[in-house]
C-alpha positions as CSV (number, residue, x, y, z in Angstrom):
1,M,167.2,108.6,104.3
2,D,167.3,105.7,101.9
3,Q,170.2,103.8,100.6
4,N,170.8,105.6,97.2
5,S,170.7,109.1,99.3
6,S,172.9,107.7,101.8
7,Q,175.6,106.2,99.1
8,F,175.4,109.6,97.5
9,E,176.2,111.2,100.7
10,T,179.1,108.8,101.3
11,K,180.2,109.6,98.0
12,K,179.9,113.6,98.5
13,K,182.0,113.1,101.4
14,T,184.8,111.1,99.7
15,V,185.0,113.8,97.3
16,L,185.0,116.5,99.6
17,N,188.0,114.7,101.8
18,K,189.9,114.2,98.1
19,I,189.9,118.0,97.2
20,T,190.5,119.0,100.5
21,G,193.6,116.6,100.5
22,I,194.4,118.2,96.9
23,L,194.4,121.8,98.6
24,I,196.3,120.8,101.6
25,D,199.1,119.1,99.3
26,E,199.3,122.2,97.1
27,M,199.6,124.4,100.1
28,T,202.0,122.2,101.6
29,Q,204.0,122.1,98.6
30,K,203.9,126.1,98.5
31,K,202.0,126.0,94.9
32,I,199.1,127.9,96.7
33,D,199.9,130.5,99.4
34,Q,197.9,130.9,102.6
35,V,195.4,133.6,101.2
36,Q,194.5,131.8,98.2
37,G,194.2,128.6,100.1
38,Q,191.7,130.5,102.3
39,E,190.0,131.6,99.4
40,I,189.6,128.4,97.8
41,A,188.4,126.7,101.0
42,I,185.7,129.3,101.5
43,Y,184.5,128.7,97.6
44,I,184.5,124.8,98.3
45,L,182.4,125.0,101.4
46,D,180.0,127.6,99.8
47,Q,179.4,125.5,96.8
48,I,179.4,122.1,98.4
49,K,176.2,122.9,100.3
50,N,174.5,123.1,96.9
51,V,175.5,119.6,95.8
52,K,172.5,117.4,96.0
53,D,172.9,114.7,93.5
54,E,175.3,113.3,91.1
55,F,174.5,116.0,88.4
56,S,175.4,118.9,90.4
57,L,178.5,117.1,92.0
58,T,179.7,116.8,88.5
59,A,178.9,120.5,87.9
60,F,180.7,121.6,91.0
61,L,183.8,119.6,90.4
62,K,183.8,121.1,86.7
63,Q,183.5,124.8,87.9
64,L,186.4,124.1,90.8
65,S,188.6,122.8,88.0
66,E,187.9,125.5,85.8
67,K,188.4,128.1,88.5
68,Y,191.4,126.6,90.0
69,S,193.7,124.4,87.8
70,S,194.6,122.5,91.1
71,F,191.7,120.5,90.7
72,K,191.8,119.7,86.7
73,Q,193.4,116.6,86.9
74,Y,191.1,115.2,89.9
75,Y,188.1,116.2,87.7
76,V,189.4,114.5,84.4
77,N,189.8,111.5,86.6
78,I,186.3,111.5,87.9
79,S,185.1,112.0,84.7
80,S,186.8,109.3,83.1
81,E,185.8,106.8,85.9
82,N,182.0,108.2,85.4
83,Q,182.2,107.4,81.7
84,A,183.7,104.2,82.3
85,K,181.0,103.0,84.8
86,K,178.2,104.4,82.3
87,T,179.9,102.4,79.4
88,D,180.1,99.3,81.6
89,E,176.3,99.8,82.8
90,E,175.1,99.9,79.2
91,K,177.0,97.0,78.2
92,I,175.5,94.9,81.2
93,S,172.2,96.2,80.1
94,S,172.5,95.2,76.7
95,I,173.8,91.8,77.6
96,V,170.8,91.2,79.9
97,T,168.6,92.4,77.2
98,Q,170.0,89.9,74.7
99,L,169.8,87.1,77.5
100,S,166.3,87.9,77.9
101,E,165.5,87.9,74.5
102,L,167.2,84.5,74.2
103,A,165.4,83.1,77.0
104,N,162.0,84.3,75.5
105,F,163.1,82.8,72.3
106,K,163.7,79.6,73.8
107,T,160.2,79.4,75.8
108,K,158.3,80.0,72.5
């Protein structure tokens, strides 16, 4: 298993732990009854098996939040974090490109 796969598997486990925690909290607070909790748990376990990459993880979380409102806020938070990370990566890439262009200009 390469480093990226390992990092993704760690992220997937973190997400699974978080959504499990949300489910337990909702059941503890009696917002979800035992029958619905079991239904949600089965859905999560069935669907998480198909998550193989970032794209499918995002799709899974979106479907989960659409099917069960308890997970909506978590999906929104994760989406915002991912967008911020993407924006930061784009900014860094732009800066690196500009620095590279400046370095090439100076050597000419």
